[in-house]
C-alpha positions in Angstrom: -9.4 -3.7 10.9 -9.4 -3.1 14.6 -12.5 -2.3 16.6 -12.3 1.1 18.3 -14.8 2.3 20.9 -16.3 5.6 19.9 -15.2 5.3 16.3 -17.4 4.0 13.5 -16.1 0.9 11.6 -15.7 3.0 8.4 -13.5 5.5 10.2 -11.4 2.8 11.8 -11.0 1.3 8.3 -9.8 4.7 7.0 -7.2 4.9 9.7 -6.1 1.3 8.9 -5.6 2.3 5.3 -3.6 5.3 6.3 -1.2 3.2 8.4 -0.1 1.4 5.3 2.8 2.6 3.1 2.2 2.9 -0.6 4.8 2.8 -3.3 2.5 4.2 -5.9 -0.4 6.7 -5.5 -2.4 4.7 -8.0 -2.4 1.6 -5.8 -3.7 3.7 -2.9 -6.4 5.2 -5.1 -7.5 1.7 -6.2 -7.6 0.5 -2.6 -9.8 3.5 -1.6 -12.2 2.7 -4.4 -12.2 -1.0 -3.5 -12.7 -0.5 0.2 -15.1 2.3 0.3 -16.5 2.9 -3.3 -15.5 6.6 -3.0 -13.5 8.8 -5.3 -10.1 9.7 -3.8 -11.3 13.3 -3.5 -14.3 12.3 -1.4 -12.1 10.0 0.7 -9.6 12.8 1.5 -12.4 15.2 2.4 -13.8 12.6 4.8 -10.3 11.9 6.1 -9.7 15.5 6.9 -12.9 15.7 9.0 -12.0 12.4 10.7 -8.6 13.5 11.9 -10.1 16.4 13.8 -12.3 14.0 15.9 -11.1 13.2 19.5 -12.1 9.6 18.9 -9.7 9.3 16.0 -6.9 10.7 18.2 -7.8 8.2 20.9 -7.8 5.4 18.4 -4.5 6.1 16.7 -2.6 9.2 17.8 0.5 8.5 15.8 -1.3 8.2 12.5 -3.6 11.2 13.3 -0.6 13.3 14.2 1.2 12.4 11.0 -1.9 13.2 8.9 -2.5 16.5 10.6 1.1 17.5 10.1 0.8 16.6 6.4 -2.4 18.6 6.0 -1.0 21.6 7.8 2.2 21.7 5.8 
C-alpha cells in the first residue's frame, strides 16, 4: 500500500486493490473480505463515494478514471 497525502490509509488500500486484475470475481470478493472485513456490496458503495473525492483523483487518476467510466457505463 502506498502512502497518499490527503487520503486515509483505508481509501489508499481500496485503490491498491482496484489496481489489481482479477481472473475470478470470487477471488476479488475474498480479498475484499480479508482486507476490510466488509461485504462486497458495502465495499462497492464506499468505493463509489471514494472515486468522487478529489484526493482519490490526485492519488491515482488512471484508476479513478477507469472506475468512474465503469460506473457511468
